[in-house]
C-alpha positions as a printed Julia matrix, in Angstrom:
495×3 Matrix{Float64}:
 -27.88  28.75  -49.14
 -24.04  28.39  -48.7
 -24.02  26.22  -51.9
 -25.63  28.69  -54.24
 -23.44  31.79  -52.64
 -20.18  30.22  -53.34
 -21.11  28.18  -56.97
 -22.43  32.01  -57.83
 -18.96  33.29  -56.79
 -17.26  30.54  -58.31
 -19.39  31.87  -61.43
 -18.91  35.02  -61.31
 -14.83  35.24  -61.15
 -14.91  32.41  -64.12
 -17.17  34.74  -65.86
 -15.16  37.71  -65.81
 -11.78  35.92  -66.36
 -13.12  34.97  -69.31
 -14.35  38.4   -70.48
 -10.97  39.49  -68.9
  -8.76  37.52  -71.46
 -10.99  38.01  -74.78
 -10.7   41.9   -73.79
  -6.65  40.89  -73.5
  -6.57  38.9   -76.85
  -7.86  41.27  -78.7
  -6.61  44.59  -77.58
  -2.69  42.97  -77.63
  -3.09  40.97  -80.61
  -5.41  42.89  -82.76
  -4.74  46.52  -82.44
  -1.06  48.13  -83.57
   1.07  48.79  -80.49
   2.29  52.11  -81.96
  -0.79  53.46  -81.75
   0.34  53.98  -78.09
   2.54  56.74  -78.87
  -0.09  58.61  -80.96
  -0.63  60.73  -77.92
   2.66  60.4   -76.37
   4.59  64.41  -76.26
   7.51  62.86  -75.19
   7.96  60.35  -77.77
   6.37  63.06  -80.44
   9.2   65.65  -79.27
  12.49  62.51  -80.11
  11.37  62.54  -83.61
  14.22  63.9   -85.17
  16.28  61.59  -83.11
  15.95  58.48  -84.41
  18.15  56.69  -81.31
  16.45  57.84  -78.5
  13.25  57.57  -80.21
  13.96  53.66  -80.96
  15.05  53.16  -77.18
  12.06  54.97  -75.71
   9.91  53.4   -77.57
  11.25  49.78  -77.05
  11.47  50.29  -73.01
   7.47  51.75  -72.96
   6.69  48.1   -74.9
   8.67  46.14  -72.02
   7.86  48.1   -69.49
   4.08  47.56  -70.49
   4.51  43.95  -71.02
   4.54  43.75  -74.96
   8.54  42.55  -75.47
  11.55  41.61  -73.6
  14.42  44.3   -74.56
  17.79  43.89  -73.85
  21.04  46.49  -74.82
  24.32  45.53  -75.22
  25.11  45.83  -71.91
  22.37  43.72  -70.91
  23.18  41.08  -74.03
  26.9   41.41  -72.39
  26.27  40.36  -69.35
  24.28  37.44  -70.43
  25.97  35.94  -72.5
  29.74  37.16  -72.04
  30.28  37.51  -68.34
  33.74  36.99  -68.65
  34.58  39.25  -71.17
  32.09  42.17  -70.6
  34.17  45.65  -70.9
  35.35  44.02  -74.5
  32.23  43.01  -75.61
  30.48  46.7   -74.96
  32.97  48.15  -77.67
  30.8   48.5   -81.03
  32.25  46.03  -83.71
  34.02  43.9   -81.25
  33.91  40.15  -81.95
  32.16  39.23  -78.84
  29.74  41.61  -79.46
  29.02  40.32  -82.53
  28.88  36.68  -80.88
  26.82  37.83  -78.62
  24.65  39.18  -81.61
  24.14  36.11  -83.09
  23.57  34.0   -79.78
  20.62  36.25  -79.48
  18.72  35.27  -83.01
  19.54  31.48  -82.24
  17.02  32.25  -79.62
  14.56  33.75  -81.32
  15.16  37.38  -81.12
  15.43  40.11  -83.38
  18.96  42.3   -83.25
  19.42  45.25  -84.27
  22.1   48.23  -84.23
  21.32  52.12  -83.19
  22.49  54.16  -85.92
  25.61  55.42  -83.26
  26.72  51.9   -82.78
  25.4   49.22  -80.19
  23.66  46.77  -80.27
  19.9   45.91  -79.28
  17.59  43.26  -79.09
  13.89  42.42  -78.26
  11.17  39.19  -78.32
   7.63  39.38  -78.18
   6.33  38.55  -75.11
   3.12  35.59  -76.35
   0.33  36.79  -75.29
  -0.69  33.74  -72.81
   2.27  35.19  -71.18
   0.89  38.41  -71.35
  -2.76  36.94  -69.47
  -0.95  35.23  -66.98
   1.3   37.76  -66.09
  -1.43  39.72  -65.55
  -3.53  37.6   -63.6
  -0.94  36.76  -61.32
   0.36  40.06  -59.86
  -3.48  41.11  -60.07
  -3.88  40.57  -56.15
  -0.55  41.62  -54.1
   0.65  40.3   -50.46
   2.74  42.46  -48.33
   5.6   40.56  -46.87
   8.84  40.8   -45.16
  10.98  39.38  -48.06
   8.84  41.76  -50.61
  11.96  44.55  -50.86
  15.4   43.41  -52.31
  17.1   46.33  -51.69
  21.55  45.51  -52.64
  22.23  49.38  -50.72
  20.99  48.52  -47.67
  22.12  44.85  -47.01
  21.8   44.63  -43.51
  17.89  45.19  -44.13
  15.65  43.9   -41.21
  12.84  41.37  -42.2
   9.69  41.19  -39.46
   5.85  42.03  -38.89
   5.32  42.97  -35.36
   3.36  45.34  -33.78
   3.87  48.72  -33.03
   2.75  52.4   -33.05
   2.28  54.59  -35.42
   3.61  58.14  -35.8
   0.66  59.22  -33.44
   1.46  56.72  -31.28
  -1.73  54.72  -31.81
  -1.28  50.73  -32.26
  -0.27  49.08  -35.8
   0.57  46.08  -38.02
   4.16  47.37  -39.16
   6.52  45.23  -41.39
  10.59  45.57  -42.43
  11.44  44.5   -45.53
   7.68  44.88  -46.85
   6.76  47.49  -49.05
   4.65  49.05  -46.95
   5.3   50.3   -43.29
   2.2   50.51  -41.58
   0.36  46.92  -42.96
  -3.03  47.46  -40.64
  -3.85  50.9   -38.44
  -6.09  52.93  -37.75
  -7.24  56.62  -38.3
  -9.94  58.54  -38.11
 -11.64  58.67  -42.19
 -14.14  56.02  -42.86
 -13.67  52.77  -41.99
 -11.26  53.73  -39.56
  -9.23  50.54  -39.89
  -7.41  50.53  -42.43
  -4.8   47.71  -44.16
  -1.84  47.21  -46.91
  -1.56  44.1   -46.8
  -3.68  43.12  -49.87
  -3.39  45.75  -52.98
  -4.99  44.76  -56.32
  -2.25  45.54  -59.14
  -4.9   46.23  -62.18
  -1.17  47.79  -64.01
   0.06  51.05  -65.04
  -1.75  53.52  -66.98
  -0.05  55.35  -70.21
   0.81  57.08  -71.97
  -1.85  58.94  -70.04
  -1.03  59.29  -65.87
   2.24  57.66  -67.37
   3.12  54.54  -65.65
   0.89  55.59  -62.91
  -0.47  52.74  -60.99
  -4.05  52.48  -62.52
  -5.74  51.47  -59.02
  -4.02  55.06  -57.73
  -5.35  57.07  -60.54
  -8.52  55.81  -59.7
  -8.8   56.27  -56.71
  -6.23  58.45  -55.4
  -7.3   62.72  -54.74
  -7.03  65.37  -57.47
  -6.51  69.03  -57.67
  -3.34  70.46  -55.52
  -1.75  69.53  -52.53
  -3.36  70.0   -49.31
  -0.41  70.36  -45.96
  -1.86  70.13  -42.69
   0.78  70.76  -39.63
   2.16  67.19  -38.77
   4.85  65.78  -36.62
   6.92  63.56  -38.61
   8.89  60.32  -36.93
  12.01  62.45  -35.97
  10.27  64.58  -34.23
  10.32  67.66  -37.27
   7.33  69.28  -37.32
   6.25  70.77  -39.99
   3.61  71.79  -42.71
   3.2   68.8   -44.96
   0.78  66.78  -47.41
   2.14  63.65  -46.74
   0.12  60.93  -46.01
   2.31  59.07  -43.5
  -0.09  55.77  -43.53
   0.86  55.66  -47.17
   4.72  55.4   -47.11
   6.59  52.54  -49.19
  10.09  51.27  -49.11
  12.84  53.76  -50.66
  16.22  52.68  -52.24
  18.76  53.59  -49.11
  20.98  54.5   -52.63
  17.9   57.12  -53.07
  17.3   58.82  -49.81
  18.28  62.27  -49.94
  18.58  65.3   -47.34
  14.3   65.81  -46.66
  14.05  61.87  -46.5
  16.11  61.98  -43.43
  15.1   65.05  -42.04
  11.28  63.18  -41.87
  12.25  59.8   -41.05
  14.56  57.37  -39.5
  13.89  54.72  -42.08
  13.26  53.71  -45.7
  10.02  54.02  -45.41
   9.56  57.63  -47.22
   8.19  57.45  -50.14
   4.57  58.39  -49.9
   1.34  59.63  -51.03
   0.19  62.78  -50.35
  -3.16  64.89  -49.33
  -4.83  66.65  -52.65
  -7.2   68.92  -51.92
 -10.31  67.59  -54.36
 -12.31  63.77  -54.07
 -10.54  60.91  -56.43
 -12.79  59.95  -59.61
 -14.16  57.31  -57.87
 -15.53  59.64  -54.79
 -16.79  61.64  -57.21
 -18.37  59.7   -59.66
 -19.76  57.97  -56.38
 -21.31  61.25  -55.2
 -23.0   62.23  -58.23
 -24.19  58.87  -58.77
 -25.41  58.15  -55.26
 -27.2   61.36  -54.73
 -28.88  60.97  -58.16
 -30.15  57.14  -57.57
 -31.67  58.02  -53.52
 -33.23  60.97  -55.3
 -34.76  59.18  -58.46
 -35.73  57.02  -56.36
 -37.52  59.3   -54.41
 -39.0   60.89  -56.81
 -40.03  57.59  -58.79
 -41.44  55.28  -56.58
 -43.8   57.49  -54.99
 -44.8   58.45  -58.29
 -44.97  54.84  -59.81
 -47.33  53.97  -56.68
 -49.69  56.69  -57.55
 -50.29  56.09  -60.96
 -50.71  52.43  -60.22
 -53.33  53.53  -57.07
 -55.12  55.58  -59.57
 -54.99  53.84  -63.03
 -56.89  55.47  -66.38
 -57.36  58.66  -63.72
 -55.69  62.31  -64.25
 -52.43  60.86  -61.76
 -51.6   57.65  -63.86
 -52.11  60.16  -67.52
 -49.48  62.62  -66.59
 -46.92  60.45  -64.9
 -47.41  58.24  -68.51
 -46.72  61.28  -70.37
 -43.49  61.88  -68.37
 -42.75  58.24  -69.18
 -43.07  58.42  -72.43
 -41.59  61.94  -73.23
 -37.9   60.85  -71.05
 -38.32  57.69  -73.31
 -38.36  59.55  -76.01
 -35.6   62.4   -75.91
 -32.61  61.52  -76.51
 -30.18  61.88  -73.18
 -27.54  64.2   -74.43
 -30.06  66.7   -75.54
 -31.88  66.18  -72.2
 -28.68  67.13  -70.46
 -28.06  70.59  -72.83
 -31.71  71.36  -72.11
 -31.31  70.93  -68.26
 -27.76  72.77  -67.73
 -29.27  75.43  -69.51
 -32.33  75.89  -67.26
 -29.63  75.58  -64.18
 -27.65  78.87  -65.96
 -30.97  80.66  -66.03
 -31.11  80.11  -62.37
 -27.99  81.03  -61.61
 -25.7   77.67  -61.67
 -22.27  77.33  -63.18
 -22.35  75.22  -66.64
 -19.19  73.12  -65.94
 -18.16  71.58  -61.99
 -14.46  73.54  -62.38
 -16.37  77.14  -62.11
 -17.16  76.31  -58.05
 -15.05  72.96  -57.87
 -15.43  70.43  -55.79
 -15.84  72.23  -51.88
 -19.28  74.43  -53.69
 -22.74  72.82  -53.57
 -24.02  74.97  -56.32
 -21.29  72.39  -58.51
 -23.13  69.5   -57.64
 -27.05  70.33  -57.86
 -27.26  70.91  -61.21
 -25.6   66.91  -62.68
 -27.59  65.0   -59.93
 -30.99  66.73  -60.59
 -30.8   66.18  -64.05
 -28.9   61.77  -63.78
 -31.94  61.8   -61.19
 -34.95  63.03  -63.72
 -33.3   61.04  -66.71
 -33.64  57.55  -64.37
 -37.38  58.83  -63.69
 -39.12  57.6   -66.22
 -38.4   53.5   -66.16
 -39.07  53.45  -62.53
 -41.74  54.76  -62.63
 -42.46  52.88  -65.25
 -41.57  49.47  -63.75
 -42.89  50.44  -60.38
 -46.02  50.96  -62.22
 -45.7   47.48  -63.82
 -45.33  45.61  -60.39
 -47.7   47.21  -58.69
 -50.68  46.66  -61.24
 -49.55  43.18  -61.61
 -49.81  42.03  -57.82
 -52.89  44.19  -58.12
 -54.56  40.85  -60.0
 -52.87  38.4   -58.3
 -54.58  35.21  -56.16
 -53.94  36.23  -53.01
 -55.01  40.59  -53.14
 -58.49  38.8   -54.47
 -58.41  36.62  -51.14
 -57.97  39.99  -49.25
 -60.81  41.79  -50.66
 -62.88  38.76  -50.21
 -62.46  39.29  -46.26
 -63.49  42.29  -46.34
 -59.83  44.14  -46.4
 -59.4   47.58  -47.28
 -58.21  48.84  -50.1
 -55.37  51.08  -48.03
 -54.64  47.96  -46.14
 -54.41  45.42  -49.25
 -51.92  47.91  -51.01
 -49.8   48.79  -48.17
 -49.57  45.3   -46.31
 -49.36  42.87  -49.59
 -49.05  44.39  -52.59
 -46.16  46.83  -51.86
 -44.55  43.97  -49.88
 -44.42  41.95  -53.26
 -44.11  44.8   -55.5
 -40.68  46.22  -53.86
 -38.76  42.63  -54.14
 -37.93  43.31  -58.17
 -36.78  47.25  -57.05
 -34.81  46.23  -54.11
 -32.93  43.24  -56.21
 -31.87  45.7   -58.85
 -30.65  48.1   -56.22
 -26.69  47.05  -55.66
 -26.21  47.09  -58.6
 -27.48  50.96  -59.46
 -25.62  51.47  -56.55
 -22.47  49.94  -57.21
 -22.4   50.69  -60.73
 -22.38  54.37  -60.13
 -18.55  53.67  -59.81
 -18.34  53.38  -63.74
 -19.66  56.79  -63.4
 -22.1   58.42  -66.3
 -20.38  59.2   -69.4
 -22.27  61.72  -71.21
 -23.04  63.87  -68.24
 -19.22  63.6   -66.21
 -18.27  65.0   -70.37
 -20.81  67.68  -70.86
 -20.37  69.0   -67.05
 -16.75  68.6   -67.35
 -16.93  66.17  -64.3
 -13.54  64.64  -63.21
 -15.17  60.69  -62.36
 -14.64  57.62  -63.88
 -17.12  57.97  -66.33
 -14.68  59.49  -69.12
 -11.85  57.1   -68.39
 -12.95  54.15  -71.2
 -13.27  56.03  -73.53
 -10.78  58.09  -73.5
  -8.45  54.91  -73.13
  -9.83  53.83  -75.75
  -8.76  57.54  -77.39
  -5.46  57.69  -76.54
  -5.06  54.09  -76.88
  -4.28  53.44  -72.93
  -4.29  49.19  -73.66
  -3.77  49.12  -69.67
  -6.31  51.12  -68.53
  -9.17  49.23  -70.78
  -7.92  45.85  -69.71
  -7.8   47.63  -66.1
 -11.36  48.7   -66.04
 -12.65  45.46  -67.76
 -12.05  43.68  -65.1
 -13.31  46.23  -62.7
 -16.6   46.73  -64.36
 -17.29  43.37  -65.19
 -16.69  41.78  -61.47
 -19.14  44.57  -59.96
 -21.6   44.12  -62.01
 -21.83  40.27  -61.68
 -21.31  40.76  -57.85
 -23.88  43.08  -57.72
 -26.24  41.12  -59.37
 -25.86  38.12  -56.51
 -25.86  40.52  -54.18
 -29.48  41.63  -55.34
 -30.11  38.28  -55.13
 -29.17  37.66  -51.43
 -31.18  41.13  -50.49
 -34.24  39.56  -51.87
 -34.16  37.14  -49.16
 -33.71  40.03  -46.88
 -36.71  41.03  -47.57
 -38.84  38.5   -48.39
 -37.51  35.34  -45.88
 -40.42  33.65  -48.37
 -37.64  33.32  -51.19
 -35.19  30.61  -51.05
 -32.2   30.85  -53.39
 -31.64  27.21  -54.61
 -28.32  25.08  -55.59
 -29.42  25.08  -58.89
 -29.31  29.24  -59.02
 -33.06  29.69  -59.18
 -35.07  31.49  -56.38
 -38.66  29.87  -55.26
């Protein structure tokens, strides 16, 4: 069993790696990189300023990992450390020599219209891939911070208390101040030691960590009365447990009024839930409703095969299969509108239950057709099995056979698919979220493709692939819980 699980985990990681590498190679080699500026308003505003436009473009390329980019001041520091001041003079012999050295090293060297050299060199695709995976998992430690403006920075990990006096594992020289802490939010114990670095979003959510784009709250800030380390009490939206190190030279008066150290860059509480939380709320509730409707209906159809209940269920299944999803969503939205429900999520917002009901019900009904079909099929397959015939021969009633034998075996494939259905609610429902303007993760991937947000596409590729693969493994393990007779073999099979 353990060997099987570890083998599946290794294969899952390898599969996610291969899929992501293929996606990265396609994105970074086949798609023209200048398209990332297509929807960047800042870049468009620089249309008449050639030098500013070129500097902005190359800086963006460098931050996104496409190129290495140096301007004349950097070039002089690299190759003319003894005569930096003279080298920085446009047209000087030192500047020309440095430019020649850069060209000899394979860089493309150009000049701004206003004078001054700049150079760039493409990052090889294998280096882009290596950088992504080498930085994918970040571990916080006391040597994480480098701050030249704070030479006396202490470096340690220690047990202390947070701003509320609650015990916490804390750090100095670490990126986060609170490495492990407790609060009143599920799951009550939290950590900042290990984090996932999925890259930075661009052009949408410009240079924001993708993990924060997905998992941070949305909407306006929500302030509460808080007590800070300095003893100051004020209304603030700051999440003090999230605070990260801020360079000494960048600390301002407001920071010093609240904090006693450099950990002053903090996330803020928002009124609305995050994209993941929003999509999971809709997805899980719709899934539960679909199972509550479809499984009993499928069982009823199987136990009354060829009768009225079976015929009515078959009509519904065929209807749901035949009707296009988009048409059903619009039809359902109109029905709920006539019943007094909003036609879009933002109309009433995240804190009104009426915002959720139309989309949840529609999503649930869209899933009932296939669930009813497979439940009926599983039940009928088991009804014709030899052990059922033997049970009848022993004199067991149809009700006993149905509950103790048929149902137990028929539920196994349904249980196997349940983890995947729940976990993949994180990916969101693209059509439903689009029609109802729900701010979930469903629109992230199509929007990223339209905006050429390549970092977001790569991040969602590895995230969705990993979730899909591991959900299948969880389904296999859950089958062994439901039916201990099933044994997972080392060759990846189930007996």
